[in-house]
PQR file with spaces between the fields and no chain letter, atoms N, CA, C, O and H, PARSE charges and radii, in Angstrom:
ATOM       1  N    MET     1      15.851    2.308  -28.955 -0.4000 1.5000
ATOM       2  CA   MET     1      14.724    3.238  -28.860 -0.0000 2.0000
ATOM       3  C    MET     1      14.938    3.670  -30.251  0.5500 1.7000
ATOM       4  O    MET     1      16.017    3.824  -30.822 -0.5500 1.4000
ATOM       5  N    THR     2      13.450    3.886  -30.826 -0.4000 1.5000
ATOM       6  CA   THR     2      13.592    4.663  -32.045 -0.0000 2.0000
ATOM       7  C    THR     2      11.996    5.619  -31.816  0.5500 1.7000
ATOM       8  O    THR     2      11.254    5.417  -30.854 -0.5500 1.4000
ATOM       9  H    THR     2      12.573    3.761  -30.362  0.4000 1.0000
ATOM      10  N    PRO     3      11.758    6.481  -32.736 -0.5600 1.5000
ATOM      11  CA   PRO     3      10.886    7.680  -32.784  0.2800 2.0000
ATOM      12  C    PRO     3       9.475    6.762  -32.541  0.5500 1.7000
ATOM      13  O    PRO     3       8.632    7.187  -31.752 -0.5500 1.4000
ATOM      14  N    ARG     4       9.318    5.802  -33.081 -0.4000 1.5000
ATOM      15  CA   ARG     4       8.421    4.764  -32.990 -0.0000 2.0000
ATOM      16  C    ARG     4       7.979    3.726  -31.922  0.5500 1.7000
ATOM      17  O    ARG     4       6.811    3.363  -31.779 -0.5500 1.4000
ATOM      18  H    ARG     4      10.003    5.457  -33.722  0.4000 1.0000
ATOM      19  N    PHE     5       9.197    3.216  -31.072 -0.4000 1.5000
ATOM      20  CA   PHE     5       9.011    2.388  -29.985 -0.0000 2.0000
ATOM      21  C    PHE     5      10.099    2.352  -29.352  0.5500 1.7000
ATOM      22  O    PHE     5      11.131    2.961  -29.634 -0.5500 1.4000
ATOM      23  H    PHE     5      10.145    3.511  -31.188  0.4000 1.0000
ATOM      24  N    PHE     6       9.870    1.496  -28.299 -0.4000 1.5000
ATOM      25  CA   PHE     6      11.150    1.347  -27.409 -0.0000 2.0000
ATOM      26  C    PHE     6      10.795   -0.082  -26.690  0.5500 1.7000
ATOM      27  O    PHE     6       9.682   -0.410  -26.278 -0.5500 1.4000
ATOM      28  H    PHE     6       9.031    1.001  -28.070  0.4000 1.0000
ATOM      29  N    ALA     7      12.039   -0.882  -26.634 -0.4000 1.5000
ATOM      30  CA   ALA     7      11.986   -1.886  -26.042 -0.0000 2.0000
ATOM      31  C    ALA     7      13.177   -2.020  -25.017  0.5500 1.7000
ATOM      32  O    ALA     7      14.331   -1.606  -25.132 -0.5500 1.4000
ATOM      33  H    ALA     7      12.943   -0.616  -26.968  0.4000 1.0000
ATOM      34  N    VAL     8      12.502   -2.803  -23.844 -0.4000 1.5000
ATOM      35  CA   VAL     8      13.529   -3.015  -22.613 -0.0000 2.0000
ATOM      36  C    VAL     8      13.472   -4.517  -22.222  0.5500 1.7000
ATOM      37  O    VAL     8      12.374   -5.072  -22.185 -0.5500 1.4000
ATOM      38  H    VAL     8      11.565   -3.139  -23.751  0.4000 1.0000
ATOM      39  N    SER     9      14.630   -5.210  -21.924 -0.4000 1.5000
ATOM      40  CA   SER     9      14.636   -6.284  -21.296 -0.0000 2.0000
ATOM      41  C    SER     9      15.635   -6.329  -20.010  0.5500 1.7000
ATOM      42  O    SER     9      16.617   -5.592  -19.924 -0.5500 1.4000
ATOM      43  H    SER     9      15.522   -4.759  -21.955  0.4000 1.0000
ATOM      44  N    SER    10      15.263   -7.291  -19.012 -0.4000 1.5000
ATOM      45  CA   SER    10      16.122   -7.120  -18.021 -0.0000 2.0000
ATOM      46  C    SER    10      15.823   -8.348  -17.119  0.5500 1.7000
ATOM      47  O    SER    10      14.745   -8.939  -17.191 -0.5500 1.4000
ATOM      48  H    SER    10      14.466   -7.891  -19.082  0.4000 1.0000
ATOM      49  N    TYR    11      16.971   -8.766  -16.135 -0.4000 1.5000
ATOM      50  CA   TYR    11      16.551   -9.601  -15.298 -0.0000 2.0000
ATOM      51  C    TYR    11      16.028   -9.047  -13.825  0.5500 1.7000
ATOM      52  O    TYR    11      16.469   -7.990  -13.376 -0.5500 1.4000
ATOM      53  H    TYR    11      17.847   -8.286  -16.077  0.4000 1.0000
ATOM      54  N    LYS    12      15.296   -9.645  -13.287 -0.4000 1.5000
ATOM      55  CA   LYS    12      14.779   -9.022  -11.923 -0.0000 2.0000
ATOM      56  C    LYS    12      14.517  -10.190  -10.961  0.5500 1.7000
ATOM      57  O    LYS    12      13.412  -10.731  -10.910 -0.5500 1.4000
ATOM      58  H    LYS    12      14.938  -10.504  -13.652  0.4000 1.0000
ATOM      59  N    GLY    13      15.701  -10.620  -10.096 -0.4000 1.5000
ATOM      60  CA   GLY    13      15.556  -11.961   -9.411 -0.0000 2.0000
ATOM      61  C    GLY    13      15.740  -13.072  -10.267  0.5500 1.7000
ATOM      62  O    GLY    13      16.675  -13.112  -11.067 -0.5500 1.4000
ATOM      63  H    GLY    13      16.598  -10.181  -10.137  0.4000 1.0000
ATOM      64  N    ASP    14      14.866  -14.019  -10.142 -0.4000 1.5000
ATOM      65  CA   ASP    14      14.986  -15.324  -11.210 -0.0000 2.0000
ATOM      66  C    ASP    14      13.864  -14.995  -12.191  0.5500 1.7000
ATOM      67  O    ASP    14      13.265  -15.944  -12.697 -0.5500 1.4000
ATOM      68  H    ASP    14      14.107  -13.987   -9.492  0.4000 1.0000
ATOM      69  N    LYS    15      13.502  -13.687  -12.527 -0.4000 1.5000
ATOM      70  CA   LYS    15      12.536  -13.650  -13.576 -0.0000 2.0000
ATOM      71  C    LYS    15      13.138  -12.617  -14.678  0.5500 1.7000
ATOM      72  O    LYS    15      13.906  -11.709  -14.360 -0.5500 1.4000
ATOM      73  H    LYS    15      13.989  -12.916  -12.116  0.4000 1.0000
ATOM      74  N    VAL    16      12.705  -12.858  -16.004 -0.4000 1.5000
ATOM      75  CA   VAL    16      12.987  -12.065  -17.025 -0.0000 2.0000
ATOM      76  C    VAL    16      11.768  -10.848  -17.228  0.5500 1.7000
ATOM      77  O    VAL    16      10.617  -11.254  -17.067 -0.5500 1.4000
ATOM      78  H    VAL    16      12.082  -13.596  -16.262  0.4000 1.0000
ATOM      79  N    TRP    17      11.891   -9.846  -17.462 -0.4000 1.5000
ATOM      80  CA   TRP    17      10.913   -8.890  -17.589 -0.0000 2.0000
ATOM      81  C    TRP    17      11.131   -8.341  -19.092  0.5500 1.7000
ATOM      82  O    TRP    17      12.282   -8.185  -19.500 -0.5500 1.4000
ATOM      83  H    TRP    17      12.826   -9.516  -17.592  0.4000 1.0000
ATOM      84  N    TYR    18      10.211   -8.097  -19.772 -0.4000 1.5000
ATOM      85  CA   TYR    18      10.217   -7.405  -21.320 -0.0000 2.0000
ATOM      86  C    TYR    18       8.987   -6.371  -21.700  0.5500 1.7000
ATOM      87  O    TYR    18       7.793   -6.663  -21.755 -0.5500 1.4000
ATOM      88  H    TYR    18       9.276   -8.223  -19.440  0.4000 1.0000
ATOM      89  N    ASP    19       9.522   -5.241  -21.917 -0.4000 1.5000
ATOM      90  CA   ASP    19       8.553   -4.166  -21.838 -0.0000 2.0000
ATOM      91  C    ASP    19       9.067   -3.515  -23.299  0.5500 1.7000
ATOM      92  O    ASP    19      10.173   -3.065  -23.597 -0.5500 1.4000
ATOM      93  H    ASP    19      10.492   -5.004  -21.871  0.4000 1.0000
ATOM      94  N    ARG    20       7.838   -3.639  -24.099 -0.4000 1.5000
ATOM      95  CA   ARG    20       7.878   -2.943  -25.451 -0.0000 2.0000
ATOM      96  C    ARG    20       6.480   -1.684  -25.601  0.5500 1.7000
ATOM      97  O    ARG    20       5.296   -1.901  -25.343 -0.5500 1.4000
ATOM      98  H    ARG    20       6.939   -4.005  -23.858  0.4000 1.0000
ATOM      99  N    CYS    21       7.049   -0.472  -26.057 -0.4000 1.5000
ATOM     100  CA   CYS    21       6.016    0.350  -26.114 -0.0000 2.0000
ATOM     101  C    CYS    21       5.989    0.862  -27.425  0.5500 1.7000
ATOM     102  O    CYS    21       7.087    1.269  -27.804 -0.5500 1.4000
ATOM     103  H    CYS    21       8.011   -0.296  -26.266  0.4000 1.0000
ATOM     104  N    ASN    22       4.886    0.986  -28.387 -0.4000 1.5000
ATOM     105  CA   ASN    22       4.701    1.432  -29.642 -0.0000 2.0000
ATOM     106  C    ASN    22       4.068    2.979  -29.540  0.5500 1.7000
ATOM     107  O    ASN    22       3.260    3.216  -28.641 -0.5500 1.4000
ATOM     108  H    ASN    22       3.994    0.656  -28.079  0.4000 1.0000
ATOM     109  N    PHE    23       4.372    3.795  -30.278 -0.4000 1.5000
ATOM     110  CA   PHE    23       3.933    5.274  -30.310 -0.0000 2.0000
ATOM     111  C    PHE    23       3.347    5.559  -31.698  0.5500 1.7000
ATOM     112  O    PHE    23       3.952    5.315  -32.742 -0.5500 1.4000
ATOM     113  H    PHE    23       5.028    3.603  -31.007  0.4000 1.0000
ATOM     114  N    SER    24       2.130    6.092  -31.627 -0.4000 1.5000
ATOM     115  CA   SER    24       1.395    6.389  -32.656 -0.0000 2.0000
ATOM     116  C    SER    24       0.142    7.572  -32.404  0.5500 1.7000
ATOM     117  O    SER    24      -0.817    7.535  -31.634 -0.5500 1.4000
ATOM     118  H    SER    24       1.639    6.290  -30.778  0.4000 1.0000
ATOM     119  N    ALA    25       0.504    8.457  -33.228 -0.4000 1.5000
ATOM     120  CA   ALA    25      -0.258    9.627  -32.985 -0.0000 2.0000
ATOM     121  C    ALA    25      -0.177   10.056  -31.505  0.5500 1.7000
ATOM     122  O    ALA    25       0.960   10.192  -31.054 -0.5500 1.4000
ATOM     123  H    ALA    25       1.283    8.488  -33.855  0.4000 1.0000
ATOM     124  N    GLN    26      -1.105   10.264  -30.777 -0.4000 1.5000
ATOM     125  CA   GLN    26      -1.188   10.302  -29.384 -0.0000 2.0000
ATOM     126  C    GLN    26      -1.502    9.284  -28.392  0.5500 1.7000
ATOM     127  O    GLN    26      -1.788    9.500  -27.214 -0.5500 1.4000
ATOM     128  H    GLN    26      -2.029   10.153  -31.143  0.4000 1.0000
ATOM     129  N    LEU    27      -1.407    7.902  -29.103 -0.4000 1.5000
ATOM     130  CA   LEU    27      -1.340    6.997  -28.219 -0.0000 2.0000
ATOM     131  C    LEU    27      -0.230    6.091  -28.012  0.5500 1.7000
ATOM     132  O    LEU    27       0.666    6.082  -28.856 -0.5500 1.4000
ATOM     133  H    LEU    27      -1.175    7.726  -30.060  0.4000 1.0000
ATOM     134  N    VAL    28      -0.166    5.340  -27.022 -0.4000 1.5000
ATOM     135  CA   VAL    28       1.132    4.579  -26.479 -0.0000 2.0000
ATOM     136  C    VAL    28       0.540    2.915  -26.319  0.5500 1.7000
ATOM     137  O    VAL    28      -0.390    2.698  -25.543 -0.5500 1.4000
ATOM     138  H    VAL    28      -0.894    5.347  -26.336  0.4000 1.0000
ATOM     139  N    HIS    29       1.063    1.971  -26.988 -0.4000 1.5000
ATOM     140  CA   HIS    29       0.546    0.693  -27.056 -0.0000 2.0000
ATOM     141  C    HIS    29       1.603   -0.071  -26.449  0.5500 1.7000
ATOM     142  O    HIS    29       2.700   -0.015  -27.004 -0.5500 1.4000
ATOM     143  H    HIS    29       1.819    2.148  -27.619  0.4000 1.0000
ATOM     144  N    CYS    30       1.476   -0.790  -25.391 -0.4000 1.5000
ATOM     145  CA   CYS    30       2.587   -1.383  -24.671 -0.0000 2.0000
ATOM     146  C    CYS    30       2.200   -2.912  -24.298  0.5500 1.7000
ATOM     147  O    CYS    30       1.036   -3.307  -24.241 -0.5500 1.4000
ATOM     148  H    CYS    30       0.585   -0.835  -24.940  0.4000 1.0000
ATOM     149  N    VAL    31       3.310   -3.696  -24.059 -0.4000 1.5000
ATOM     150  CA   VAL    31       3.210   -4.953  -23.626 -0.0000 2.0000
ATOM     151  C    VAL    31       4.304   -5.152  -22.616  0.5500 1.7000
ATOM     152  O    VAL    31       5.462   -4.798  -22.839 -0.5500 1.4000
ATOM     153  H    VAL    31       4.256   -3.375  -24.106  0.4000 1.0000
ATOM     154  N    LEU    32       3.905   -5.739  -21.473 -0.4000 1.5000
ATOM     155  CA   LEU    32       5.162   -5.992  -20.379 -0.0000 2.0000
ATOM     156  C    LEU    32       4.708   -7.416  -19.960  0.5500 1.7000
ATOM     157  O    LEU    32       3.620   -7.715  -19.466 -0.5500 1.4000
ATOM     158  H    LEU    32       2.964   -6.026  -21.292  0.4000 1.0000
ATOM     159  N    ILE    33       5.860   -8.325  -20.282 -0.4000 1.5000
ATOM     160  CA   ILE    33       5.949   -9.770  -20.015 -0.0000 2.0000
ATOM     161  C    ILE    33       6.967  -10.362  -19.078  0.5500 1.7000
ATOM     162  O    ILE    33       8.185  -10.294  -19.246 -0.5500 1.4000
ATOM     163  H    ILE    33       6.744   -8.082  -20.682  0.4000 1.0000
ATOM     164  N    ASN    34       6.423  -10.881  -18.194 -0.4000 1.5000
ATOM     165  CA   ASN    34       7.437  -11.680  -17.159 -0.0000 2.0000
ATOM     166  C    ASN    34       7.349  -13.251  -17.174  0.5500 1.7000
ATOM     167  O    ASN    34       6.315  -13.908  -17.294 -0.5500 1.4000
ATOM     168  H    ASN    34       5.434  -10.937  -18.058  0.4000 1.0000
ATOM     169  N    TYR    35       8.598  -13.715  -17.033 -0.4000 1.5000
ATOM     170  CA   TYR    35       8.555  -15.019  -17.274 -0.0000 2.0000
ATOM     171  C    TYR    35       9.781  -15.645  -16.331  0.5500 1.7000
ATOM     172  O    TYR    35      10.669  -14.852  -16.016 -0.5500 1.4000
ATOM     173  H    TYR    35       9.438  -13.181  -16.935  0.4000 1.0000
ATOM     174  N    PRO    36       9.865  -16.784  -15.944 -0.5600 1.5000
ATOM     175  CA   PRO    36      10.995  -17.214  -15.276  0.2800 2.0000
ATOM     176  C    PRO    36      12.395  -17.406  -16.067  0.5500 1.7000
ATOM     177  O    PRO    36      12.539  -18.091  -17.079 -0.5500 1.4000
ATOM     178  N    ALA    37      13.343  -16.701  -15.434 -0.4000 1.5000
ATOM     179  CA   ALA    37      14.592  -16.601  -16.397 -0.0000 2.0000
ATOM     180  C    ALA    37      15.136  -18.041  -16.673  0.5500 1.7000
ATOM     181  O    ALA    37      15.917  -18.207  -17.610 -0.5500 1.4000
ATOM     182  H    ALA    37      13.226  -16.144  -14.611  0.4000 1.0000
ATOM     183  N    GLU    38      14.768  -19.031  -15.928 -0.4000 1.5000
ATOM     184  CA   GLU    38      14.999  -20.454  -16.285 -0.0000 2.0000
ATOM     185  C    GLU    38      14.522  -21.117  -17.633  0.5500 1.7000
ATOM     186  O    GLU    38      14.985  -22.115  -18.185 -0.5500 1.4000
ATOM     187  H    GLU    38      14.133  -18.897  -15.167  0.4000 1.0000
ATOM     188  N    GLU    39      13.316  -20.182  -18.081 -0.4000 1.5000
ATOM     189  CA   GLU    39      12.575  -20.509  -19.258 -0.0000 2.0000
ATOM     190  C    GLU    39      12.902  -19.523  -20.405  0.5500 1.7000
ATOM     191  O    GLU    39      12.161  -19.408  -21.381 -0.5500 1.4000
ATOM     192  H    GLU    39      12.940  -19.372  -17.633  0.4000 1.0000
ATOM     193  N    GLU    40      14.012  -18.837  -20.248 -0.4000 1.5000
ATOM     194  CA   GLU    40      14.143  -17.733  -21.225 -0.0000 2.0000
ATOM     195  C    GLU    40      14.385  -18.150  -22.486  0.5500 1.7000
ATOM     196  O    GLU    40      13.988  -17.317  -23.301 -0.5500 1.4000
ATOM     197  H    GLU    40      14.614  -18.931  -19.455  0.4000 1.0000
ATOM     198  N    HIS    41      14.917  -19.180  -23.012 -0.4000 1.5000
ATOM     199  CA   HIS    41      14.962  -19.655  -24.403 -0.0000 2.0000
ATOM     200  C    HIS    41      13.437  -20.315  -24.738  0.5500 1.7000
ATOM     201  O    HIS    41      12.934  -20.128  -25.846 -0.5500 1.4000
ATOM     202  H    HIS    41      15.240  -19.857  -22.350  0.4000 1.0000
ATOM     203  N    ALA    42      12.959  -20.856  -24.020 -0.4000 1.5000
ATOM     204  CA   ALA    42      11.636  -21.369  -24.291 -0.0000 2.0000
ATOM     205  C    ALA    42      10.611  -19.998  -24.777  0.5500 1.7000
ATOM     206  O    ALA    42       9.875  -19.976  -25.763 -0.5500 1.4000
ATOM     207  H    ALA    42      13.367  -21.008  -23.120  0.4000 1.0000
ATOM     208  N    TRP    43      10.763  -19.183  -24.028 -0.4000 1.5000
ATOM     209  CA   TRP    43       9.995  -17.995  -24.353 -0.0000 2.0000
ATOM     210  C    TRP    43      10.616  -17.007  -25.145  0.5500 1.7000
ATOM     211  O    TRP    43      10.035  -15.928  -25.256 -0.5500 1.4000
ATOM     212  H    TRP    43      11.360  -19.201  -23.227  0.4000 1.0000
ATOM     213  N    ASP    44      11.829  -17.209  -25.786 -0.4000 1.5000
ATOM     214  CA   ASP    44      12.337  -16.329  -26.898 -0.0000 2.0000
ATOM     215  C    ASP    44      11.275  -15.945  -28.086  0.5500 1.7000
ATOM     216  O    ASP    44      10.975  -14.786  -28.370 -0.5500 1.4000
ATOM     217  H    ASP    44      12.301  -18.086  -25.695  0.4000 1.0000
ATOM     218  N    ASP    45      10.752  -17.126  -28.738 -0.4000 1.5000
ATOM     219  CA   ASP    45       9.975  -17.048  -29.852 -0.0000 2.0000
ATOM     220  C    ASP    45       8.493  -16.301  -29.790  0.5500 1.7000
ATOM     221  O    ASP    45       7.905  -15.581  -30.598 -0.5500 1.4000
ATOM     222  H    ASP    45      10.996  -18.068  -28.507  0.4000 1.0000
ATOM     223  N    VAL    46       8.157  -16.788  -28.485 -0.4000 1.5000
ATOM     224  CA   VAL    46       6.615  -16.354  -28.024 -0.0000 2.0000
ATOM     225  C    VAL    46       6.867  -14.629  -27.934  0.5500 1.7000
ATOM     226  O    VAL    46       6.165  -13.851  -28.578 -0.5500 1.4000
ATOM     227  H    VAL    46       8.634  -17.372  -27.829  0.4000 1.0000
ATOM     228  N    VAL    47       7.800  -14.255  -27.176 -0.4000 1.5000
ATOM     229  CA   VAL    47       8.116  -12.920  -26.795 -0.0000 2.0000
ATOM     230  C    VAL    47       8.212  -12.098  -28.137  0.5500 1.7000
ATOM     231  O    VAL    47       7.623  -11.044  -28.375 -0.5500 1.4000
ATOM     232  H    VAL    47       8.371  -14.888  -26.653  0.4000 1.0000
ATOM     233  N    THR    48       9.008  -12.736  -28.909 -0.4000 1.5000
ATOM     234  CA   THR    48       9.312  -12.103  -30.489 -0.0000 2.0000
ATOM     235  C    THR    48       7.999  -11.993  -31.106  0.5500 1.7000
ATOM     236  O    THR    48       7.636  -10.894  -31.527 -0.5500 1.4000
ATOM     237  H    THR    48       9.487  -13.593  -28.716  0.4000 1.0000
ATOM     238  N    ARG    49       7.317  -12.924  -31.194 -0.4000 1.5000
ATOM     239  CA   ARG    49       6.021  -12.877  -31.791 -0.0000 2.0000
ATOM     240  C    ARG    49       5.160  -11.640  -31.435  0.5500 1.7000
ATOM     241  O    ARG    49       4.747  -10.818  -32.253 -0.5500 1.4000
ATOM     242  H    ARG    49       7.612  -13.816  -30.852  0.4000 1.0000
ATOM     243  N    ILE    50       4.939  -11.624  -30.027 -0.4000 1.5000
ATOM     244  CA   ILE    50       3.936  -10.897  -29.418 -0.0000 2.0000
ATOM     245  C    ILE    50       4.628   -9.403  -29.679  0.5500 1.7000
ATOM     246  O    ILE    50       3.855   -8.490  -29.970 -0.5500 1.4000
ATOM     247  H    ILE    50       5.275  -12.292  -29.363  0.4000 1.0000
ATOM     248  N    SER    51       5.843   -9.157  -29.600 -0.4000 1.5000
ATOM     249  CA   SER    51       6.530   -7.814  -29.545 -0.0000 2.0000
ATOM     250  C    SER    51       5.988   -7.415  -31.117  0.5500 1.7000
ATOM     251  O    SER    51       5.297   -6.405  -31.251 -0.5500 1.4000
ATOM     252  H    SER    51       6.472   -9.898  -29.364  0.4000 1.0000
ATOM     253  N    LEU    52       6.268   -8.092  -32.065 -0.4000 1.5000
ATOM     254  CA   LEU    52       6.199   -7.811  -33.507 -0.0000 2.0000
ATOM     255  C    LEU    52       4.729   -7.577  -33.600  0.5500 1.7000
ATOM     256  O    LEU    52       4.342   -6.614  -34.261 -0.5500 1.4000
ATOM     257  H    LEU    52       6.829   -8.913  -31.956  0.4000 1.0000
ATOM     258  N    SER    53       3.893   -8.338  -33.022 -0.4000 1.5000
ATOM     259  CA   SER    53       2.393   -8.117  -33.353 -0.0000 2.0000
ATOM     260  C    SER    53       1.565   -6.799  -32.827  0.5500 1.7000
ATOM     261  O    SER    53       0.443   -6.431  -33.176 -0.5500 1.4000
ATOM     262  H    SER    53       4.207   -9.121  -32.485  0.4000 1.0000
ATOM     263  N    LEU    54       2.660   -6.075  -31.675 -0.4000 1.5000
ATOM     264  CA   LEU    54       2.033   -5.114  -31.363 -0.0000 2.0000
ATOM     265  C    LEU    54       1.973   -3.530  -32.365  0.5500 1.7000
ATOM     266  O    LEU    54       2.936   -2.811  -32.631 -0.5500 1.4000
ATOM     267  H    LEU    54       3.572   -6.374  -31.392  0.4000 1.0000
ATOM     268  N    LYS    55       0.945   -3.387  -32.651 -0.4000 1.5000
ATOM     269  CA   LYS    55       0.961   -2.400  -33.760 -0.0000 2.0000
ATOM     270  C    LYS    55      -0.056   -0.991  -33.297  0.5500 1.7000
ATOM     271  O    LYS    55      -1.119   -1.148  -32.698 -0.5500 1.4000
ATOM     272  H    LYS    55       0.163   -3.972  -32.435  0.4000 1.0000
ATOM     273  N    GLY    56       0.431    0.238  -33.653 -0.4000 1.5000
ATOM     274  CA   GLY    56      -0.418    1.356  -33.285 -0.0000 2.0000
ATOM     275  C    GLY    56      -1.330    1.549  -34.487  0.5500 1.7000
ATOM     276  O    GLY    56      -1.212    0.961  -35.561 -0.5500 1.4000
ATOM     277  H    GLY    56       1.295    0.365  -34.140  0.4000 1.0000
ATOM     278  N    LYS    57      -2.220    2.416  -34.179 -0.4000 1.5000
ATOM     279  CA   LYS    57      -3.322    2.716  -35.219 -0.0000 2.0000
ATOM     280  C    LYS    57      -3.152    4.179  -35.682  0.5500 1.7000
ATOM     281  O    LYS    57      -3.920    4.656  -36.517 -0.5500 1.4000
ATOM     282  H    LYS    57      -2.316    2.894  -33.306  0.4000 1.0000
């Protein structure tokens, strides 16, 4: 966690969930992604690209 964003990732059953929220001014921009744990490595690059594309204004 930083003053500008937080990111959390965990397992729930057979799923991985990833949540990232960016803070800007009075707004919060978030993305929540759930995917099968058995596909975790296949999703790594996708989740990273989505996470880094999330920007506040």
